[in-house]
C-alpha positions as CSV (number, residue, x, y, z in Angstrom):
1,M,-114.5,179.5,157.6
2,F,-113.0,182.7,158.9
3,C,-113.4,186.0,157.1
4,F,-113.0,189.5,158.4
5,Q,-112.3,191.5,155.3
6,C,-115.5,193.7,155.3
7,Q,-116.9,196.3,157.6
8,E,-120.1,194.2,158.4
9,T,-118.2,191.1,159.5
10,A,-119.9,189.3,162.4
11,K,-119.5,191.1,165.8
12,N,-116.7,193.1,164.2
13,E,-114.6,190.0,164.8
14,G,-115.0,187.6,161.9
15,C,-117.6,185.5,160.2
16,T,-117.1,181.8,161.1
17,I,-120.2,180.0,160.0
18,R,-121.6,182.0,157.1
19,G,-120.6,185.4,155.8
20,V,-122.9,188.4,156.6
21,C,-122.4,189.1,152.8
22,G,-124.2,185.8,152.1
23,K,-121.2,183.6,151.0
24,D,-121.1,180.1,152.6
25,D,-118.1,178.4,154.2
26,K,-117.2,176.5,150.9
27,V,-116.9,179.7,148.8
28,A,-115.1,181.5,151.6
29,N,-112.5,178.8,152.0
30,L,-112.1,178.3,148.2
31,Q,-111.4,182.1,147.9
32,D,-108.8,181.8,150.6
33,L,-107.2,178.9,148.7
34,L,-107.2,181.0,145.5
35,I,-105.4,183.9,147.2
36,Y,-103.0,181.4,148.7
37,L,-102.1,180.0,145.3
38,I,-102.0,183.4,143.6
39,K,-99.3,184.3,146.1
40,G,-97.5,181.1,145.1
41,L,-97.9,182.0,141.4
42,C,-96.5,185.5,142.1
43,L,-93.5,183.9,143.9
44,I,-92.7,181.7,140.9
45,C,-93.0,184.7,138.6
46,E,-90.6,186.6,140.8
47,K,-88.0,183.9,141.2
48,S,-88.1,182.9,137.5
49,G,-88.2,186.4,136.2
50,Y,-91.2,185.4,134.1
51,S,-93.7,187.9,132.9
52,D,-96.9,187.4,130.9
53,E,-99.9,189.5,130.1
54,K,-102.2,186.5,130.5
55,I,-100.9,186.0,134.0
56,D,-101.3,189.6,134.9
57,K,-104.9,189.7,133.7
58,F,-105.6,186.5,135.5
59,I,-104.3,187.8,138.8
60,V,-106.1,191.0,138.6
61,E,-109.5,189.6,137.7
62,S,-109.2,186.7,140.2
63,L,-108.2,189.0,143.1
64,F,-111.3,191.2,142.1
65,A,-113.5,188.0,142.2
66,T,-112.6,187.6,145.9
67,I,-113.7,191.1,147.0
68,T,-116.8,191.1,149.2
69,N,-120.1,190.7,147.3
70,V,-118.6,189.8,143.9
71,N,-118.5,186.0,143.4
72,F,-120.5,183.5,145.3
73,D,-120.1,180.7,142.8
74,D,-118.0,177.8,144.1
75,S,-117.6,176.2,140.7
76,D,-116.2,179.4,139.2
77,I,-113.7,179.7,142.0
78,I,-112.6,176.1,141.5
79,E,-112.0,176.9,137.8
80,R,-109.9,179.9,138.7
81,I,-107.9,177.7,141.1
82,K,-107.2,175.2,138.3
83,K,-106.3,178.0,136.0
84,C,-103.8,179.4,138.5
85,I,-102.0,176.1,138.8
86,E,-102.0,175.6,135.0
87,L,-100.4,179.1,134.6
88,R,-97.9,178.2,137.3
89,E,-97.0,174.9,135.9
90,N,-96.3,176.4,132.4
91,I,-93.5,178.4,133.9
92,K,-90.0,176.7,134.1
93,Y,-88.8,177.0,137.7
94,N,-86.9,175.2,140.3
95,S,-89.3,173.9,142.9
96,E,-86.7,173.2,145.6
97,N,-87.1,175.1,148.9
98,L,-90.4,176.7,147.7
99,P,-93.4,176.9,150.0
100,D,-96.5,174.8,149.6
101,C,-98.5,177.6,147.9
102,A,-96.0,177.5,145.0
103,T,-95.9,173.7,144.6
104,W,-99.2,172.2,145.6
105,K,-101.2,170.3,142.9
106,P,-104.6,168.6,143.3
107,E,-105.7,165.3,141.7
108,N,-109.3,166.4,141.3
109,D,-112.0,168.8,142.5
110,E,-112.4,166.9,145.8
111,D,-108.7,167.6,146.6
112,I,-109.2,171.3,145.9
113,I,-112.2,171.4,148.3
114,K,-110.3,169.4,150.9
115,K,-107.3,171.7,150.7
116,A,-109.5,174.8,151.0
117,Y,-110.4,173.7,154.5
118,T,-106.9,173.3,155.8
119,H,-105.4,175.7,158.3
120,E,-102.4,176.8,156.2
121,V,-104.7,178.3,153.6
122,S,-106.7,180.4,156.1
123,V,-105.8,184.0,157.1
124,L,-105.3,182.6,160.6
125,A,-102.3,180.6,159.4
126,E,-100.2,183.6,160.4
127,R,-100.1,183.2,164.2
128,D,-98.5,186.6,165.0
129,E,-101.5,188.9,165.4
130,D,-99.7,192.1,164.2
131,K,-98.1,190.5,161.2
132,R,-101.4,188.9,160.3
133,S,-103.1,192.3,160.6
134,L,-100.6,194.0,158.3
135,K,-100.5,191.1,155.8
136,E,-104.3,191.3,155.5
137,L,-104.2,195.1,155.3
138,I,-101.8,194.8,152.4
139,T,-103.7,192.0,150.7
140,Y,-107.0,193.8,150.8
141,G,-105.3,197.0,149.5
142,I,-104.1,195.0,146.6
143,K,-107.5,193.5,146.0
144,G,-108.8,197.1,145.8
145,I,-105.9,198.1,143.4
146,S,-106.7,195.0,141.3
147,A,-110.4,196.0,141.0
148,Y,-109.5,199.6,139.8
149,L,-106.8,198.3,137.4
150,Y,-109.4,195.8,136.0
151,H,-111.6,198.7,135.0
152,A,-108.7,200.6,133.4
153,M,-107.6,197.6,131.5
154,N,-111.1,197.1,130.1
155,L,-110.7,200.5,128.5
156,G,-107.3,199.8,127.1
157,Y,-105.2,201.5,129.8
158,N,-102.5,199.6,131.6
159,D,-99.3,200.1,133.6
160,E,-96.7,197.3,133.9
161,E,-95.3,198.9,137.0
162,I,-98.6,198.3,138.9
163,H,-98.6,194.7,137.8
164,K,-95.0,194.3,139.0
165,F,-95.8,195.8,142.3
166,I,-98.8,193.4,142.8
167,K,-96.7,190.3,142.0
168,S,-93.7,191.3,144.0
169,T,-95.7,192.3,147.0
170,L,-97.9,189.1,147.1
171,A,-94.7,187.1,146.7
172,K,-93.2,188.9,149.7
173,L,-96.3,188.0,151.8
174,T,-95.0,184.4,151.6
175,E,-91.9,185.3,153.5
176,D,-91.4,185.9,157.2
177,L,-91.2,189.7,157.1
178,S,-90.9,191.8,160.2
179,V,-93.6,194.1,161.5
180,D,-91.7,197.2,160.3
181,E,-91.2,195.7,156.8
182,L,-94.9,194.9,156.6
183,F,-95.8,198.4,157.7
184,N,-93.6,199.9,155.0
185,L,-95.1,197.6,152.5
186,A,-98.6,198.8,153.5
187,M,-97.5,202.4,152.9
188,E,-96.1,201.4,149.5
189,T,-99.5,199.8,148.7
190,G,-101.0,203.2,149.3
191,K,-98.5,204.7,146.8
192,Y,-99.6,202.2,144.1
193,A,-103.3,202.8,145.0
194,V,-102.8,206.5,144.1
195,K,-101.1,205.5,140.9
196,T,-103.9,203.1,140.0
197,L,-106.6,205.5,140.8
198,E,-104.9,208.1,138.6
199,L,-104.7,205.6,135.7
200,L,-108.4,204.7,136.0
201,D,-109.2,208.4,136.0
202,K,-107.3,208.8,132.7
203,A,-109.0,205.7,131.3
204,N,-112.5,207.0,132.2
205,T,-112.1,210.6,131.1
206,G,-109.9,209.7,128.1
207,T,-112.6,207.4,126.9
208,Y,-115.9,209.1,127.8
209,G,-114.9,212.7,128.4
210,H,-114.8,214.7,131.7
211,P,-118.0,214.4,133.8
212,E,-120.2,217.5,133.6
213,I,-122.7,219.0,136.0
214,T,-125.8,216.9,135.3
215,E,-129.4,216.6,136.6
216,V,-130.2,212.9,136.7
217,N,-133.8,211.7,136.4
218,I,-134.8,209.3,139.2
219,G,-138.3,208.5,138.0
220,V,-139.3,206.0,135.3
221,R,-140.7,205.9,131.8
222,N,-143.5,203.8,130.5
223,R,-141.3,201.3,128.5
224,P,-139.5,198.1,129.4
225,G,-136.2,198.7,130.9
226,I,-132.8,197.2,131.6
227,L,-131.1,198.0,134.9
228,I,-127.3,198.0,135.0
229,S,-125.5,197.9,138.3
230,G,-121.9,197.6,139.5
231,H,-119.1,199.9,138.2
232,D,-118.0,198.8,134.7
233,L,-118.5,201.7,132.1
234,K,-117.3,199.5,129.2
235,D,-120.2,197.1,129.8
236,L,-122.6,200.1,129.9
237,E,-121.1,201.4,126.6
238,Q,-121.6,198.1,124.8
239,L,-125.1,197.6,126.3
240,L,-126.2,201.1,125.2
241,E,-124.9,200.6,121.6
242,Q,-126.5,197.1,121.2
243,S,-129.9,198.2,122.6
244,K,-130.5,201.5,120.8
245,D,-133.6,201.6,118.7
246,K,-134.8,198.4,120.3
247,G,-137.7,199.9,122.3
248,V,-136.1,199.4,125.8
249,D,-134.8,202.0,128.2
250,I,-131.5,201.7,130.1
251,Y,-131.3,202.7,133.8
252,T,-128.3,202.8,136.1
253,H,-128.3,201.5,139.7
254,C,-126.1,202.4,142.7
255,E,-122.5,203.0,141.7
256,M,-123.4,203.2,138.0
257,L,-125.3,206.4,138.7
258,P,-122.2,208.6,137.8
259,A,-122.3,207.2,134.2
260,N,-125.1,209.8,133.7
261,Y,-122.4,212.6,134.1
262,Y,-120.2,211.6,131.2
263,P,-120.8,213.4,127.9
264,Y,-120.2,210.3,125.9
265,F,-123.3,208.5,127.2
266,K,-125.6,211.5,126.8
267,K,-126.0,210.8,123.1
268,Y,-128.2,207.8,123.8
269,E,-131.8,208.8,124.0
270,H,-132.9,205.5,125.7
271,F,-130.3,206.2,128.5
272,V,-132.9,207.6,130.8
273,G,-131.7,208.0,134.4
274,N,-131.1,206.2,137.7
275,Y,-133.3,203.6,139.5
276,G,-133.0,203.1,143.3
277,G,-130.3,203.7,145.7
278,A,-127.4,201.9,147.4
279,W,-126.4,198.2,146.7
280,W,-127.9,196.8,149.9
281,R,-131.4,197.8,148.9
282,Q,-131.3,195.8,145.7
283,R,-133.5,193.0,146.9
284,E,-136.6,195.3,147.2
285,E,-135.6,197.5,144.2
286,F,-134.7,194.7,141.8
287,K,-138.0,193.0,142.5
288,K,-139.9,196.2,141.5
289,F,-137.9,196.9,138.5
290,N,-139.6,194.1,136.5
291,G,-137.0,194.0,133.8
292,P,-133.6,192.3,133.6
293,I,-130.7,193.4,135.7
294,I,-127.1,193.3,134.8
295,M,-124.5,193.0,137.6
296,T,-121.1,194.1,136.1
297,T,-119.0,194.0,139.3
298,N,-119.5,194.3,143.0
299,C,-121.8,194.7,144.9
300,L,-124.1,191.7,144.5
301,V,-126.4,190.6,147.2
302,P,-127.6,187.0,147.0
303,P,-130.7,187.3,144.8
304,D,-134.3,186.8,145.8
305,E,-136.1,184.1,143.8
306,S,-138.6,186.7,142.6
307,Y,-136.0,188.2,140.2
308,K,-133.2,185.6,140.1
309,D,-134.2,184.5,136.6
310,R,-134.0,188.2,135.5
311,L,-130.4,188.6,136.8
312,Y,-127.3,188.5,134.5
313,V,-123.7,188.7,135.5
314,T,-120.5,189.7,133.7
315,G,-116.7,189.8,134.4
316,P,-115.6,188.6,137.8
317,V,-119.1,188.3,139.2
318,G,-120.7,185.0,139.8
319,Y,-123.7,183.3,141.5
320,P,-124.9,179.7,141.1
321,G,-127.8,179.5,138.7
322,V,-127.4,183.0,137.4
323,K,-126.8,183.5,133.6
324,R,-123.5,184.8,132.4
325,I,-123.4,187.2,129.5
326,P,-121.3,185.7,126.8
327,E,-118.1,187.4,125.7
328,K,-115.8,187.0,122.8
329,D,-112.6,189.1,122.0
330,G,-113.6,191.7,124.6
331,V,-117.1,192.2,123.1
332,K,-120.1,191.1,125.4
333,D,-123.3,189.9,123.7
334,F,-126.3,191.5,125.4
335,S,-128.9,190.3,122.9
336,E,-130.5,187.9,125.3
337,V,-130.9,190.5,127.9
338,I,-132.5,192.9,125.3
339,E,-134.9,190.3,124.1
340,H,-135.7,189.4,127.7
341,A,-136.5,193.1,128.5
342,K,-139.0,193.4,125.6
343,K,-141.2,190.8,127.3
344,C,-141.2,192.6,130.7
345,N,-143.4,195.2,132.1
346,P,-142.0,198.8,132.7
347,P,-140.4,199.4,136.1
348,E,-142.5,200.3,139.0
349,P,-141.7,203.9,140.1
350,L,-139.8,204.2,143.4
351,E,-139.5,208.0,143.5
352,E,-139.7,211.1,141.3
353,G,-137.5,214.0,140.7
354,K,-133.9,214.6,139.9
355,I,-130.5,214.7,141.7
356,I,-127.5,216.7,140.6
357,G,-123.9,215.4,140.2
358,G,-120.9,215.5,138.0
359,F,-118.5,217.4,140.2
360,A,-115.3,215.5,139.4
361,H,-112.0,217.2,139.5
362,N,-112.2,218.9,136.0
363,Q,-115.6,220.4,136.7
364,V,-114.7,221.6,140.3
365,I,-111.4,223.0,139.1
366,A,-113.4,224.9,136.4
367,L,-115.4,226.4,139.3
368,A,-112.2,227.2,141.3
369,D,-112.5,231.0,141.1
370,K,-116.0,230.9,142.3
371,I,-115.1,228.5,145.2
372,I,-112.0,230.5,146.2
373,K,-114.2,233.7,146.2
374,A,-116.7,232.0,148.5
375,I,-113.9,230.8,150.8
376,N,-112.3,234.2,151.0
377,E,-115.7,235.9,151.8
378,G,-116.3,233.4,154.5
379,K,-119.3,231.8,152.8
380,I,-117.6,228.5,152.5
381,R,-115.7,227.7,155.8
382,K,-115.2,224.0,155.5
383,F,-115.3,221.1,153.0
384,V,-116.2,217.7,154.5
385,V,-115.2,214.6,152.5
386,M,-118.0,212.1,153.2
387,A,-117.0,209.5,150.7
388,G,-116.7,205.7,150.6
389,C,-119.3,202.9,151.0
390,D,-122.8,202.5,152.2
391,G,-124.1,199.4,154.1
392,R,-127.2,197.9,155.5
393,F,-126.7,198.4,159.3
394,K,-128.7,201.0,161.2
395,V,-125.6,202.6,162.6
396,R,-125.0,204.2,159.2
397,E,-128.0,206.5,159.8
398,Y,-125.3,208.5,161.4
399,Y,-124.0,209.8,158.1
400,T,-127.5,211.1,157.1
401,E,-127.8,212.9,160.5
402,F,-124.2,214.2,160.2
403,A,-125.1,215.7,156.7
404,K,-128.3,217.3,158.0
405,K,-126.6,218.9,161.0
406,L,-123.6,220.4,159.1
407,P,-123.5,224.2,159.3
408,K,-124.8,226.0,156.2
409,D,-121.3,227.3,155.4
410,T,-119.9,223.7,154.8
411,V,-119.9,221.7,151.5
412,I,-119.8,218.0,151.2
413,L,-117.4,216.3,148.8
414,T,-118.5,212.8,148.1
415,C,-118.0,209.8,145.8
416,G,-118.9,206.1,146.1
417,C,-122.3,204.7,147.3
418,A,-121.9,206.5,150.7
419,K,-123.6,209.4,148.8
420,Y,-127.0,207.7,149.1
421,R,-127.2,208.5,152.8
422,F,-127.6,212.2,151.9
423,I,-127.6,213.1,148.1
424,K,-131.3,213.2,148.0
425,L,-131.6,215.7,150.8
426,D,-132.4,219.3,150.1
427,L,-129.3,220.8,151.6
428,G,-129.3,223.9,149.4
429,D,-126.4,225.8,147.8
430,I,-123.8,228.5,148.5
431,D,-123.9,231.2,145.8
432,G,-125.0,228.5,143.3
433,I,-122.5,225.9,144.5
434,P,-124.5,222.8,145.7
435,R,-123.7,221.8,149.2
436,V,-123.2,218.2,148.0
437,L,-120.6,217.8,145.3
438,D,-120.7,214.2,143.9
439,A,-117.5,213.3,142.1
440,G,-118.8,209.9,141.1
441,Q,-118.1,206.2,141.8
442,C,-115.7,205.0,144.4
443,N,-113.6,204.4,141.3
444,D,-113.4,208.2,141.0
445,S,-111.8,208.7,144.4
446,Y,-108.8,210.2,142.6
447,S,-111.0,213.2,141.8
448,L,-111.2,214.1,145.5
449,V,-107.4,213.8,145.8
450,K,-107.0,216.1,142.7
451,I,-109.4,218.6,144.1
452,A,-107.6,218.8,147.4
453,L,-104.2,219.1,145.8
454,T,-105.4,221.8,143.5
455,L,-107.0,223.8,146.3
456,K,-103.7,223.5,148.2
457,D,-101.7,225.0,145.4
458,V,-104.3,227.7,144.7
459,L,-104.4,228.7,148.4
460,G,-100.6,228.6,148.6
461,L,-100.5,226.1,151.3
462,K,-97.5,223.8,152.0
463,D,-99.3,220.8,153.6
464,I,-102.5,219.1,152.5
465,N,-103.6,219.1,156.2
466,E,-103.7,222.9,156.2
467,L,-106.7,222.9,153.8
468,P,-110.2,223.6,155.2
469,I,-111.1,220.0,154.6
470,A,-112.3,217.5,157.1
471,Y,-112.5,213.7,156.4
472,N,-115.4,211.6,157.7
473,I,-115.2,208.4,155.6
474,S,-117.3,205.3,155.7
475,W,-116.0,202.0,154.5
476,Y,-117.3,198.6,153.6
477,E,-115.0,196.5,151.3
478,Q,-111.5,196.2,150.0
479,K,-111.6,199.0,147.4
480,A,-112.2,201.3,150.3
481,V,-109.1,199.9,152.0
482,A,-107.1,200.8,149.0
483,V,-108.4,204.4,149.0
484,L,-107.6,204.7,152.7
485,L,-104.1,203.6,152.2
486,A,-103.9,206.1,149.3
487,L,-104.9,208.9,151.6
488,L,-102.4,207.8,154.3
489,Y,-99.6,207.6,151.7
490,L,-100.5,211.3,150.6
491,G,-100.1,212.3,154.3
492,V,-103.8,213.0,155.1
493,K,-104.3,213.0,158.8
494,N,-107.2,213.0,161.3
495,I,-109.5,210.9,159.3
496,I,-112.6,209.7,161.1
497,L,-113.4,206.3,159.8
498,G,-116.6,204.3,160.4
499,P,-118.9,202.9,161.3
500,T,-116.1,200.7,162.8
501,L,-112.4,200.4,162.5
502,P,-111.5,197.2,160.5
503,A,-111.7,194.0,162.4
504,F,-108.5,192.9,160.8
505,L,-106.5,195.6,162.5
506,S,-104.8,194.3,165.6
507,P,-104.8,196.6,168.7
508,N,-101.1,197.4,168.1
509,V,-101.5,198.1,164.4
510,A,-104.6,200.3,165.1
511,K,-102.6,202.1,167.8
512,V,-99.8,202.9,165.3
513,L,-102.3,204.3,162.8
514,V,-104.0,206.4,165.5
515,E,-100.7,207.8,166.7
516,K,-99.1,208.3,163.3
517,F,-102.1,209.5,161.3
518,G,-104.7,210.5,163.8
519,I,-107.3,208.0,162.6
520,S,-110.3,207.6,164.8
521,Q,-113.7,205.8,164.8
522,I,-117.0,207.6,164.6
523,S,-118.7,208.5,167.9
524,T,-121.6,210.9,168.0
525,V,-122.4,213.5,165.4
526,E,-121.8,216.4,167.8
527,E,-118.5,215.0,169.2
528,D,-117.2,214.3,165.7
529,M,-118.0,217.7,164.4
530,K,-116.1,219.2,167.3
531,K,-113.2,216.9,166.6
532,L,-113.1,217.9,162.9
533,G,-113.3,221.6,163.7
534,I,-116.7,222.0,162.1
535,I,-118.5,223.5,165.1
């Protein structure tokens, strides 16, 4: 296998024996084959002019399934490969002069597995290092776009233009494009990342209301519980409705924490708070929860045997031997999970207290006068965007240290699981404005964009880079790649990215990003604070 799509890839070069994430070579290669064939399906759609909602949905969910820590089930990936070929074969097209990815057909599952191990399917099939780098940058950006679009679609929000972009771009990646053409395509990927994030924001707020400033309980109650992790708010909605008055409590985990900020969910008395922290701690935390756990999307860690029989998956998530929640006509049946919970002990407490969040764009804009006053009086000198992903490696302690050492006249803007490095610290407030403003999930990254653009207009600035905002962003997987491309498309410069620059960036491509956008890698806390003009 060869995989270098996440930040924790081996030696920051690539996983070649087994993924650091836990996927084996079979799953890794099958996922490569699925992407390879999806590109062929997109090419057929483009050449034939064929469009179909079932194909669009399949592409989006299947791309999501290949994101890091989503699907580890080789049988599920094989079924998706078969479905991809079936969808392609149902389209009338001329197969002459088409590449292998648009024409290959297997005889059986053994053929599929054998094909998955061939060189032409691997990301290394592109021999030109710079072209390969840009092709993967685009592909990972589109994976991120697909994940965000998947969530919007679940709530009944869609945009045909985004689907058209996904298909046309993946089709173009089968061609021999120049480096300049690929770079321009990467920037266009950023444009559609912004468009998708905006759509998802409309879907979430249009369905559940605008997030409100909320104190979230991080302790436990003395009743059996169900823990829901991942990102999908529709799954949470259905779970809460089906479990009310059943004698069980519902807790969020990791990226589901911001669900506590939405007014819609506050009507459920058995929705009681958040349990635990970032995704990478789930092995120790899930073991202590005692009740069933629902994994709605990424980020799944291969489960420990002590709780594997309590783990359930939905949507694009998969793991061998783990139960899948049944779904029919968009409705998921959580009855087995609820009955399972009733037989379990209450969760063991991990901590006590509350954390505050709910500072999405609508709430922050409502505080605009107060914030502008604090800026004008010199009480707030700088905002620091510390958004993105968390991860298991010790180097990420840098972000906790950075937050602790920030001057008292700075405010952190955050979203994503990166927040768990500092959201439970007591950093105080500035005239009642908390020094950590959590906008929500990584899915809510648009909120930070909206806040920045609003402040730019209110302060009468011409360029987003004139704002008193510094960017120190951590990344882990492909949704973060989409967000990064969105920021670059918006013209944001001088982003510090870490803990490492992506392994899939060739030296030449990295150099262009440094020269054009001022991107740099984290160094020491003190050096980076100077670089960002904080001290």
